C-alpha positions as CSV (number, residue, x, y, z in Angstrom):
1,M,-7.1,-11.8,-15.0
2,S,-4.5,-11.1,-17.7
3,A,-1.2,-13.1,-17.5
4,G,0.7,-10.0,-16.5
5,G,-1.6,-8.9,-13.7
6,P,-1.7,-9.6,-9.9
7,T,-3.0,-12.8,-8.5
8,V,-6.6,-12.1,-7.6
9,T,-8.1,-14.3,-4.9
10,D,-11.7,-14.2,-3.7
11,A,-13.6,-15.6,-0.7
12,T,-13.6,-19.1,-2.2
13,S,-9.9,-19.5,-1.5
14,I,-8.7,-17.0,1.0
15,P,-5.0,-17.3,1.7
16,E,-3.1,-16.8,4.9
17,G,-2.2,-13.2,5.4
18,C,1.3,-11.9,5.4
19,A,2.9,-8.7,6.6
20,P,3.6,-6.0,5.8
21,A,0.4,-5.6,3.8
22,I,-2.3,-3.2,2.8
23,A,-6.1,-3.4,3.4
24,L,-8.6,-1.2,1.6
25,V,-12.0,-1.0,3.3
26,D,-14.8,-0.8,0.8
27,P,-12.9,1.1,-1.9
28,K,-15.1,3.0,-4.4
29,Y,-13.0,3.2,-7.6
30,P,-11.2,0.4,-9.4
31,H,-8.5,2.8,-10.6
32,N,-7.5,3.4,-7.0
33,V,-7.3,-0.3,-6.3
34,G,-5.2,-0.7,-9.4
35,M,-2.9,2.1,-8.3
36,V,-2.5,0.6,-4.8
37,V,-1.4,-2.7,-6.5
38,R,1.1,-0.7,-8.5
39,L,2.4,1.0,-5.3
40,A,2.6,-2.4,-3.5
41,S,4.7,-3.8,-6.3
42,A,7.0,-0.7,-6.3
43,Y,7.6,-0.9,-2.5
44,G,7.8,-4.7,-2.2
45,I,4.5,-5.2,-0.4
46,R,3.2,-8.7,-1.3
47,Q,-0.5,-8.5,-0.4
48,V,-3.3,-6.1,-0.9
49,W,-6.7,-6.9,0.7
50,F,-10.0,-5.2,-0.2
51,T,-13.5,-5.4,1.1
52,G,-17.0,-4.5,-0.1
53,E,-18.9,-4.8,-3.3
54,R,-18.3,-1.5,-5.0
55,V,-15.2,-2.7,-6.9
56,S,-15.9,-6.0,-8.7
57,L,-13.0,-8.1,-9.9
58,D,-14.7,-11.3,-10.9
59,P,-12.6,-12.8,-13.7
60,N,-15.6,-15.0,-14.7
61,K,-17.5,-11.8,-15.5
62,G,-14.6,-10.3,-17.4
63,D,-13.9,-7.8,-14.6
64,R,-10.4,-6.6,-14.1
65,L,-8.4,-3.7,-12.8
66,P,-7.6,-0.8,-15.1
67,R,-4.3,-0.7,-17.0
68,E,-2.2,-0.9,-13.8
69,E,-2.7,-4.7,-13.5
70,R,-0.9,-5.4,-16.7
71,M,2.3,-3.6,-15.8
72,K,5.7,-5.1,-15.0
73,G,6.2,-6.6,-11.6
74,Y,2.5,-7.0,-10.6
75,R,2.5,-10.7,-10.5
76,A,4.3,-10.6,-7.2
77,V,1.3,-8.9,-5.6
78,Q,-1.5,-11.0,-4.3
79,L,-4.8,-9.1,-4.5
80,V,-7.4,-10.6,-2.1
81,K,-11.1,-9.8,-1.8
82,S,-12.3,-10.6,1.7
83,D,-14.3,-8.8,4.4
84,R,-12.5,-11.0,7.0
85,F,-9.0,-9.9,6.3
86,L,-8.3,-9.2,10.0
87,E,-8.9,-12.9,10.7
88,R,-6.2,-14.0,8.3
89,L,-3.3,-12.1,9.8
90,P,-0.3,-14.0,11.1
91,P,0.6,-13.6,14.8
92,G,2.6,-10.5,15.4
93,T,0.9,-8.4,12.7
94,V,0.2,-4.8,13.8
95,P,-2.9,-3.4,12.2
96,V,-2.4,0.4,11.6
97,A,-5.4,2.5,10.8
98,V,-4.6,5.4,8.6
99,E,-7.3,7.8,9.6
100,V,-8.0,11.4,10.5
101,R,-9.0,11.0,14.2
102,A,-8.2,12.4,17.6
103,N,-5.1,11.2,19.3
104,A,-3.7,9.6,16.1
105,E,0.1,9.8,15.7
106,T,1.3,12.0,12.9
107,L,3.2,10.3,10.1
108,Y,6.2,12.7,10.7
109,G,7.2,10.8,13.9
110,F,5.5,7.5,13.3
111,E,7.7,4.4,13.7
112,H,6.5,1.8,11.2
113,P,6.1,-1.7,12.6
114,A,8.0,-4.3,10.6
115,T,4.8,-6.4,10.3
116,A,2.3,-3.6,9.7
117,L,-1.0,-4.1,8.0
118,Y,-2.0,-0.6,6.8
119,V,-5.8,-0.2,6.9
120,F,-7.3,2.6,4.7
121,G,-10.9,3.6,4.6
122,P,-13.0,4.3,1.5
123,E,-12.7,7.4,-0.6
124,D,-16.0,8.8,0.7
125,G,-16.0,7.6,4.3
126,S,-14.1,6.3,7.3
127,I,-12.8,3.0,8.5
128,P,-15.8,1.3,10.2
129,K,-15.7,1.0,14.0
130,A,-15.5,-2.8,14.0
131,A,-12.2,-2.6,12.1
132,L,-10.9,0.4,14.1
133,A,-11.5,-1.5,17.3
134,R,-9.0,-4.2,16.1
135,C,-6.3,-1.7,15.0
136,H,-3.3,-1.3,17.4
137,R,-1.9,1.9,16.0
138,F,-3.5,5.0,14.5
139,V,-1.7,7.4,12.2
140,V,-2.7,10.6,10.4
141,I,-1.0,12.1,7.3
142,P,-0.3,15.7,8.1
143,T,-1.9,17.6,5.2
144,R,-4.2,20.6,4.9
145,H,-6.9,18.5,3.2
146,C,-7.7,14.8,2.8
147,L,-5.7,12.9,0.1
148,N,-6.9,10.7,-2.6
149,L,-6.8,7.0,-1.5
150,A,-4.0,6.0,-3.7
151,T,-2.0,9.1,-2.8
152,A,-2.4,8.4,0.9
153,V,-1.1,4.8,0.3
154,A,1.8,6.2,-1.7
155,T,2.7,8.7,1.1
156,V,2.6,6.1,3.8
157,L,4.7,3.5,1.8
158,W,7.3,6.2,0.8
159,D,7.6,7.3,4.4
160,R,8.1,3.6,5.5
161,E,10.8,3.1,2.9
162,F,12.6,6.3,3.7
163,K,12.6,5.6,7.5
164,R,13.9,2.1,6.8
165,W,16.8,3.6,4.8
166,M,17.4,6.2,7.5
167,G,17.4,3.5,10.1
168,G,20.0,1.4,8.3
169,E,17.6,-1.4,7.3
170,I,18.3,-0.6,3.7
171,A,21.9,-0.3,2.6
172,E,21.3,1.3,-0.7
173,P,18.0,2.8,-2.0
174,V,16.5,0.8,-4.8
175,T,15.6,2.6,-8.1
176,P,13.6,1.4,-11.1
177,G,16.8,1.8,-13.1
178,G,18.6,-0.7,-10.9
179,Y,15.8,-3.1,-10.1
180,E,14.6,-3.4,-13.7
181,E,18.1,-3.2,-15.0
182,R,17.3,-0.2,-17.2
183,G,20.5,1.6,-16.3
184,F,21.2,4.7,-14.2
185,P,20.8,8.2,-15.7
186,E,23.8,10.5,-15.3
187,P,23.0,13.5,-13.0
188,P,23.0,16.8,-14.7
189,P,26.3,18.7,-14.4
190,D,24.6,21.7,-12.7
191,L,22.9,19.6,-10.0
192,V,23.6,21.0,-6.5
193,Y,23.1,18.8,-3.5
194,A,21.8,20.3,-0.2
195,G,24.6,21.9,1.7
196,E,27.0,22.3,-1.1
197,G,28.5,25.7,-1.5
198,L,26.9,27.1,1.6
C-alpha cells in the first residue's frame, strides 16, 4: 500500500479486534471500502474489517483502494481482511447488525453501545445468517429505500457521534478546521439559528 494509506492486514497476520469498529461482509466495490476507511478516519474508528473475495487488496499484486486510501489521516485506520472477524473481538464487544429486518430497532431511538462492532451486509445482499446469529443488536436506518453501503455507514457513524455529543460524552464537536488546524470559517452575517427571531 502507499505510505499515506491505511494499514492493510490479511489472514496471515490477523490482529486482535478493537471496538468500536466496522465490519463489511463481502463488499462488492473497492470504492465503497475506500469510502468506509475515510469515514472511519473521520469519526475516530480505528478498525475496518472486510470479508469475501470480491474486493482484492493484495499489495503483492499491486492492488489498492481507490484514491481514498491516500488521503490525510488514513494511517490511523487498520484495514483487515478476514472472514473470522467475529472471533477476534475483545470481550464486551457488542456486534450490531445494520440490516432491514423485522423487529430491528430504528436508528432514531437506537442507543449506540460504546464498544459496538457495526456489521454491514454487501451492496447486493444481506448479512449471512451465521453472522446475524452472533449479533446482539439489530438496527435499521429509517429511509424510503435502501442506501448505498458507504452512505449507510456514514449515517450510522454520524448518528453515533451526534448522540455522544447530546449525551455529554463529547464536550465540543470536532471539525476538520480544528482537528487539521486549518482554521475556522467565519459564519455568514445573515445566518439565522433555529429559534432566533421566532
